[in-house]
PLY file of the C-alpha trace (Angstrom):
ply
format ascii 1.0
element vertex 93
property float x
property float y
property float z
element edge 92
property int vertex1
property int vertex2
end_header
-0.11 -0.73 0.02
1.27 3.72 -0.74
1.84 6.53 2.08
2.77 9.20 1.50
7.13 9.95 3.06
9.35 12.35 3.84
12.93 12.13 1.49
16.18 13.33 2.09
17.98 13.41 -1.69
21.75 13.49 -1.52
24.51 15.37 -3.80
23.13 13.36 -6.99
19.98 14.89 -6.35
18.81 10.76 -5.67
17.03 9.13 -2.10
19.51 8.67 0.89
16.98 8.07 3.42
14.00 7.69 3.33
11.00 8.07 6.60
7.32 7.18 6.45
5.64 10.45 6.78
2.74 9.36 9.52
4.71 7.02 10.79
8.13 6.76 12.74
9.61 3.74 10.15
13.14 5.09 8.38
14.88 3.66 5.52
18.18 3.68 4.36
18.75 3.62 0.59
21.85 0.80 0.25
21.45 1.44 -3.77
19.32 3.23 -6.60
18.24 0.71 -8.91
16.07 2.69 -11.10
15.82 7.19 -11.50
13.12 8.50 -14.04
11.49 12.02 -14.84
9.11 12.60 -16.66
9.62 14.78 -19.64
6.36 16.08 -20.75
5.91 17.45 -16.74
3.28 20.31 -17.44
1.59 17.80 -20.05
1.03 15.41 -16.28
0.72 18.48 -13.56
-3.24 17.65 -12.57
-3.09 13.79 -13.13
-2.64 10.47 -11.57
0.79 10.44 -13.91
4.58 9.89 -12.25
6.31 12.82 -12.84
9.85 11.45 -10.84
10.12 8.32 -9.10
12.94 5.86 -8.45
13.51 2.40 -7.24
15.34 1.78 -4.37
17.32 -1.13 -3.35
16.46 -0.65 1.50
17.73 -1.67 4.62
15.02 -1.65 7.65
11.81 -2.30 8.76
10.34 -4.44 6.57
6.42 -4.46 4.33
4.09 -6.11 6.39
6.49 -6.90 9.46
7.99 -3.60 10.93
9.41 -5.20 13.84
11.63 -7.42 11.58
14.71 -5.94 9.39
15.90 -6.39 6.22
16.19 -5.01 2.60
13.74 -5.05 -0.02
12.85 -3.15 -3.03
11.25 0.42 -2.68
9.20 2.79 -5.19
9.79 6.17 -4.18
7.32 9.06 -6.80
5.81 12.70 -7.18
2.81 12.42 -8.73
1.32 14.89 -10.69
-2.14 15.20 -8.72
-0.97 15.49 -5.22
1.87 16.73 -3.37
5.01 15.34 -1.99
6.55 12.11 -2.56
4.53 8.42 -1.69
6.25 4.75 -1.59
5.12 1.91 -1.80
7.36 -2.13 -1.94
7.68 -2.86 -5.09
4.99 -4.90 -6.57
2.75 -2.69 -4.48
3.66 1.08 -6.31
0 1
1 2
2 3
3 4
4 5
5 6
6 7
7 8
8 9
9 10
10 11
11 12
12 13
13 14
14 15
15 16
16 17
17 18
18 19
19 20
20 21
21 22
22 23
23 24
24 25
25 26
26 27
27 28
28 29
29 30
30 31
31 32
32 33
33 34
34 35
35 36
36 37
37 38
38 39
39 40
40 41
41 42
42 43
43 44
44 45
45 46
46 47
47 48
48 49
49 50
50 51
51 52
52 53
53 54
54 55
55 56
56 57
57 58
58 59
59 60
60 61
61 62
62 63
63 64
64 65
65 66
66 67
67 68
68 69
69 70
70 71
71 72
72 73
73 74
74 75
75 76
76 77
77 78
78 79
79 80
80 81
81 82
82 83
83 84
84 85
85 86
86 87
87 88
88 89
89 90
90 91
91 92
């Protein structure tokens, strides 16, 4: 399930730390697997289309088992019709 997030961007403007916006969950980005930005930014504003998207390998609380720590692939994205960053485990995004 997708959730709002706070994303810290590192020196290469890619995520390095991600926090769940409504809980105390935090993940460290181990590797950026995909870095994508739409070329049609103004065309997708106001729509549910992605404007920016990352696939990252993270370390931290596991989806559906936050009491356990491990690694998994997370999708981090900005969407044209809502503010902020949104996160979900790969497969749920």
